[in-house]
N, C-alpha and C positions, 0 to 999 in steps of 0.2 A: 373579361373574368373580374368579378367584384372585389376578390381578396386574393391576389396571388401570393405564393410563397416567396419569402426572401431568398430562399437557397434550396436548390433541388440537386440531388445526387443521381445521376443517371449511369447508364452503361456498365453496371456491375454484372459480373458472372453469377456472383451469391450475394445475398444480403442474409446476414446471419442475426437473428433477433436475440438470441441467448435468453429465450423464454422457456424455464423448465416446464411450463404447462403445455407447450407445443407438442403436437402428436409424435414428432420424432425425438422429443425430449431437448430440442434446442433451438428449433425454429429457422430452417433454412429455406430461403425463398429464392428461386431461379428469376433472373432477368426483372427483379424487383427495383424499384426507385425509394428515395427518402426525400420528404419535403419539410421544410423547416420555416417557421414563421417566428422571428424574434430569437428568444433562447429556446424555443420549444418545437419538438417534432409534431407535425401535424397529419402526417400520414406517412405510411410504409405500405408498398405494394406495388403491382403494374400501374395503378391509376395515378401514384403519386406524382408521376412525371406530368401529368395533366394540369397540375397547379402552378407550372411556370407561366410567368407572364413576361412582357417586354423588359422589365426591369430586374428580373430573377437572376441570381447568379446561378449559374449552372456548373456543377462539379462533374467531370466526366471520369468516371472509376476505371474507364478504359479496360474492362474486362476483369478487373480485380475483385476483391472481396471487402464487403463493407460489414462492419462490426460496431457495437458500442466502443466508446473510448475505453481504453484499459484502466483498471483501477488498482493501484498498488496500496494494499492496505496495512502495510508494515514496513516502515522504512526509518532510518536514523538520519534523514537528509542533512540535517543541521550539524556539522561539526567542522573542526580543523584538524589538518594533519592526517595521517594514516598510521596503520599498524602493519605496514609491509614487512618489517623485521620479523614479527610474530608469524605472519603468514608464511615466510620462506622457512622459518624454524619449524613450523609444522609440516612442511613439505619433507623435512628430513625424517619424520616419523615421530617427532615429540607430540605427547598429549599434553592435557592441561597439567598433570602431575610432573610430566618431564620437563616442561617449560620452566615450572617453579623450581623443580631440583637443579636446572642447569642456570638458574639465577636470572631468568627473563621475567620482566614485568609484563604481563599481559592482560588481556581484557579491558574492561572499562577503566581500571586504575591507569593503565598505561596511556590512556587518551585524557585523563584528567588535567595534568598539568598545562598542556596547551589549549584547552578549553575553557580554563577558568578565567573568570574577569574578561573575557572578550566582548566588545561591543556589539549590539545586534546587528548594526550595519556592516561590520566586518564579516561577522557569520553569515549574514544574508548575501553578501556578495560572493563568497565562497560557494555557497549552496546553489546560488542560481545557475552558476554553470552546469552543475550536476541536473538541476531540474529541468533545463532546456534540452539536455540530452535525453532525459526520460520523455519528455514532451515530444522530441524528434522520433522516438520509437513507438508512438501511438498511446502513451499514458497521458490521461488527462485529469486523473484525481490522484494526490500523493497523501498518505498519512505520514506524519513525521513526529517523531518524540524528542523530548529533552532528555537530559540525563548524563551528560558527559562532564559537566563541571563540578557535579556533586556537591552544590551548595545553592542556596535561595537565589542569589543574585545570578548566577549562571543559568539556571532553569529559566527564570524570567527572560533573560537575554535570548535565549534560544527559542522560546515561544513568540517572542517579539519578532524575531529574525524569520520565523516560519510565515508569520503574518506579511512581513515585508515581501518575501518570495512570491506569495500569492498576488500580492498587489502588483508585482512588477512583471511576472511571467505570464499571468492570465490563467494559469492553472488554479485548480481547487485544491487547496492544501489544509488538510484535517488534522489539527493539532491535539496531541496527547501529551499529558505530563507524567513523566517517568522519573521523577526524584528518586525513587527507590530502585535504581538501577544497579547499584553495587554496594556491598556492606562497607561503610567506613569504620575506622577504629572506635569512633564514638557513636556507635549505632542508636543508643538509646537517646541521646541528646539529638541526633539528627533526625530521627523519627518524630520526636517532640515539635521541632522546628517546621517539618513537612505538615503536621497535622495543624499545628497553632498559627503558623504564619504563611507558609507557601500556598497550601491549597486555597485558604480565604482569599489571598490576594489574587491568585489566577482566576478563581470563579468571579470575584468582584470586576475584575477587567475583561472577562470573557476571553481569555487567553488560550483555552483548552475546552475540547469537547470530552475527552476521555482522561481517565487516570489508570495507568498501568503499574504494575509492581512485578518485580521479577522474583519469583519463588522458586528457589532450589538450594541444595545443600550449599552453605558457605556464602549465600546471598541473603535472602529474607525467608523467615518462617512463615508457614499458614497463619499462625496467629497475628505475626506483624503485618502480614499482607490483609488480613480481614480488618484490622484496625485501620489501616491507611483507606481502604476502599470504603469503609463505612463513612469516615469523615468526609471523603470525596463525594459519596453520594448524597450526604447531607447538604453539600453545596452544589448538587446539580451535575456533578461529573459521572459520566457512565463508566463501568469498570471494564478493564481488560487485564489478561494475565499472561506474562511470559512465565512459562511453567513447564514441569516434566521435560524439559530437554535433555537432563543427564540421568536422572532417576526419577520415579514415579513417587511424587510427595504429597499426592492428593489434591493438586491444585484444581483438576477439572472439577471435583465435587464442590470446591470452594466457589468456583466460577459459576456454577449452576446456582448455588445458595445465593450469590451475590448479584445475580442477574446479568452476568457479564455479557458483553456483545460478542466476545471471541476469547478463546484460548489459543495461545501463540507459541510456536516452536514444536510442543507436544510430540516430541520422540517417543516418550516412553509411556503413553496412554495405554491403559488397559481395555480389554474388551467391555467390561463393566462401565469404564469411564466413558467411552464412545457411546454405549447406549444411553448413559444418562444425558450426555450432550446432545444427541439425537432428540431425544424426548423433551429436552428444554428449548431446543431451536437454538443452541449456542454455537456459533460457527466455529470451526477449527481452521486456523491460518498456519501453512507450514511454508518452509522456505528452502527447496532443494539446491539452491545456489549456495546458500549460506552453509548447508551441511557438506557440500562438495568443497567449499572454500577452507573450512576448518577441519577437513576430513573426519567428519562426526562419526563415532564408532557404530551408531545405531541411526542411519539415515532413514527418514520416514518412509514407511510403507504406506502408501496412500491408497492402494487398492483395498486395504483394511478398512480405512476410513470410510470410504465409498460403501462397501459393503454392509457397513453398520448404519448407513442412512445419515451420516452426517453432513452438514453443508460445509464442504471443503472449498476454502479459499487459498489461494497462493500469493506470494509476494516476493520481492527481491531481498528483502532485509539489508538493503543498502546501509553500510556501516563503515567505521575505519579499517576492518579486518576483512570486509566483504565488498569490495568496490564493483557493484553489481547494479546497473542502470536499467537493465531492459526487461520488462515483463514478456517480451518475445522470447528471450532466452530462459526465463523462468518456466515458460511453458514447455520448451524443449527439454529442460532438465526434469521437469514433472514427468513428462511421458517416457523419457529413456531409463531416470534413476528411480522414479517413485512410483511407477505403474498407471499413471492417468492415460486415458485415452485422449485424442485431440479435443473431441467434445468437451470432455470434463476438464482438460487444462485451460480451453477458452471461458467456460462457464466459471472457473476457479478465479480467472483474471478479469471477470467483468461483474456478472450479477452476483455471485457468491462473495466476492471481494468487497462489493458494495454492501452485502448484508452483514459482514464483519464490521463495517463502519456505520451500520443502520441507516444507509442511505438507499437502499434498494427501490424504495418507493419513487425515487427521482432519478437516479443514474444506474447504469449497469445493464440495460437492455434497451432495445429499439422498439418504441412503441408511441402511437400517437398520445400527446399529453406529457411525454417525459421530456426532461431536459435533452437539448440537442447536443450531447457528447458523442462524437461519431469518429471512427477511424477507418480509413480506405487503405487497403493493402494491396501490393502488386502481385498477388497470389490468386490462381483461379479458384481456390477453395480453402476455407480456414484451416484444414489440416496441414496445409504447406507452411503456415506460419510456424508452429513449432519444429517442423522439419528443417525448415532454413533457419535454425536458431543461430546460426553463426553470421546472419545478415540482417540489416534493417529493412523489413519489407513495407514499412509506413510510408505512404506517399503523401497522403493529407490527413490533417487532424484538425478536428473541429471542436471547441470547447464554447458551451453555451451558444451555439449558433454562429460563432466567430471562426474563421479559418485562421488557424495559428501556425499550420505547416503546410506548404503547398509545394508539390514536386518535390518533397523530400527535404525543403529548406525552411527554415523558420522565416515568417513574415517580419520584416525588419520593424523592431520596436526600440531602436536605438535611442529615441527620446525618453525612454523610461529607463535607461539603464543603470541610473545612480539611485541607490537605495535612500530614501529620506523618511524622516519620522518626526512627528511632533513629539518631543520628550517632556 
């Protein structure tokens, strides 16, 4: 053999391409193999096994299911502390108004004090443990946002920490600037700083790909969001919106106007909003685990999203009040609580989540020429992944052709455990 593969996955019961153009809408292959050369998939199908040579690493799927690496397209990976007190207050039946009336500080302001002026290395060390658990569950790409310190320096530190986590873990970490995450008392001055100082520095240092704004009552208005996203666009940052989570404020229409990659949360979208998003090709990302964690009064009905032809992505929304690390569990929640089928849930955690990050040309599906981000699960088919939502079914996880998880255990990378940065 002139050019054997570096790695071949054999012995799978199913290989799931996550190809929406496949005849069955997802692309399930029986008894197929996957061959990898360097960071790239070179063949998928029965003949891929023939690319193994004497030096090829062979991964035995042992009758399991092979899928693309899972993509978590909306997280707040980088933060200190948690809001467990708020979580348990909500389990007593308190909603947002009830929390305020009872004297609780909740939401992002409750996380601000502990996240303000924290060094990037400290933030990265904390986030790294969570990132590795996500990797163990089959996630190979994680989007993460700034926005808990609520000032210029804290946002910069959070994005520097995200870069460190990527360097140390081997994961792909997609950074998003979310300075406009909660409304401070001096909102006008804060927005001026975001537009005049923070966005330009982030763009100059290439610290973020996206700019997100939280648009909802008591957070930021449509007009304020449009201003921030316009400045971000001028600096090369792509728009995202936290919006329409509590009431419909028109965020979806702004997302279409701004060419946003995704609308996130989206509990209160109207039918007209969904039609506009579908026509524009704007993804909708929703978070059934978060809706469950905060006892949202209007959890997402994802069946309606699908019926309108929207690209539906799912994510953990890992954050201080939603300690949720597994896209496998997100898939389970999405099927049981939000009405997705097993096929739709897997697509939502792979190719559709990649589309929400505008990375679908490179990741999110299995095909020759795409990046070798691959997960092997110990289930005979992909439907058992959301069915077994309380367990971790991931056995082998591969990122850019490198095996990072083997037999359910992280490959030892202890030599890289200490975050370092040239300051």
